[in-house]
N, C-alpha and C positions, 0 to 999 in steps of 0.2 A: 606534191605540194609545191607551190610556186613561191618565190621570194616576196611576192607582193602580199600574200596572206599573213605573213608574220616576219619578224626580224630574225635572220640566220645569224647565229653566233659562230662564225666560221672557225675560229681557234678551238671552241668547245665540241663542235660536230653535232649540235642539235638545234632544234628550231625553238625560239621563245616567242610567245605571243600573249595577249592578255588573258586567255583561258588557261594557259599552263603556267603562268606566273603566280607568285605569292604576294599577298598585301603585307607590306612593312611599314614601320614608322622610323623616320630619320632621328638620330640622336646627336646630330652634329649641332654646333652652336648656332650657325647662321640659318639652318633649315630645321630647327628642333621641332618635333612634333608634326612635321609635314609627312603626309602618307604617300606611298609610291608602290608601283608594282615592280618586283625584282625577279630574277630568275630563281626557279624553284631549287635549281642545283648550285645555288650561291657558294656553299661551303663545300661542295663535293667536286673534286677534280679541279680542272683549270677554272680561273675566274671568268665569268661571263659578264660582259659590259652592259647587257640589256637591262633598263629600267625605264618607267614612265611616271612621272609625277601625277598624282591624283588631286591634290590640293592646289590652290593658288599660292604663288610665291610669297605673298604677304599674309602671313597669319599672326596678327599682333599678339595674341595671348601667348603663342609658343616662344616668342622672343623675350617675353617677361619671365615665363616659367623656366627657361633654359637653364639660367645659372643655378636655380634651386634645385632642378632635377639633377643637373650635373654634380652638384654638391652631395646631394642625397646618394647619387650613385657612387660617389667617392667614398662616402661614409659606409655604404653597403660593401663596397670592395674591400675596405679596411675591416669590416667585421667578418667578411668572408675569410680573409687572410687569417685572422685571429683564430677563427674556427677551424680553419685547416691546420694551423700550428697546434691547437688543442687536440685535434683528432690525431695528428701525427705523434704528439706526446703520449696520448692514450694508447695508440698502436704500439708505440715502443715500450710503454709499461706493460701492455698485455703480452708482448713478446718476452719481456723480462719475466714476467709471471710465469708464462708458458715454460720457459727454460728453467725456472726455479722448480716448477712442478716436475718436470723430467728429471732433474737432479734429485729432487726428493723421492721420486719413484725408484731411481737408480739406488739411492741410499737404502730405501726400504728393502729392495730386492737383495742387496748385499747384507743388511741386516738379517733378513730371513735366512739367507744362505749360512750366515754365521750361527744363528739360532739352530738350524737344522744340524750343523756339524757339532754344536755343543750337546744337542740332545743325543746324538749318536755317541759321542764321548761319554755322556752320563749313562747311557744304556750299558756301554762296556764296563764303566766302573761299577754299575750296579751287578752286572753278571760276575765280576771278580769278586765283589763283596760277598755275593751269595756263595761263590765257590769257597771263599775264605771261611765263612760261617760254617759250611759243611766240614771243611778240614778241621776247624776248631772243635766242633762237636765230635768228629772222629778221634782227634787226639785226646779230648777229655775223656771219651769212653775208653780210649786205649790206655789211658793213664790210670783210670779208675780200676780197670780190669787188671792193670798190671800191679797195683797196690793190693788188690784183692788176692792176686796170685802170690805176691810177696808175702802177705800175711799168712796164707795157707802153708806156704813153703816153711815159714818161720815157726808156725805152729807145729808142723810136721817134724821139723829139725829139733826144736827145743822143748817141745811139750809132749805130753802123752795124750794122744786122742783115742777114743775108743771109737772103733767102727763095728758095727754089728755085734756088739758085745765083745770083741776081741781087743785086748789091751796090748798096745805095742810098746815095746821097750824104747827107752830113749836112746837117741844116737849119741848124745854127749852126756857124759857122766855129770851128776850134780855134785857139789862139793858140800 
């Protein structure tokens, strides 16, 4: 391709012509609203100086509308900044909420571990209580049997008991 068929942007290393360029609109105060063809790689890599005006330099409505459009663009930029600040605040609040949720989950895990340990201790205490009740029953039965044995021995020692028709003498004399 020769240099005569297009404009070579030497610093960019590519060819710019009317078919490869993009239609754009000027937002500058003196040329507001004028349309031009500019490099399609305008914001990619090195800046390409190629452009061709499509509109006439005098576009009267553009000069009248320029201050209004620039003022509106300024308001929109302010609104965008406020929206970005709100978004940043919302993101910060979401991060705080996420951290609080993580902390709550950690606390819940700790509480569950404490509950598990308490249940284990409770199970051990119940086992000990069951063993204590068994020992208590054993001691009660032992106590009852010992009293029965004591009563039998006392009756044998101090009283006369007939066994199968045989009268036994008293071991201790009566007075």
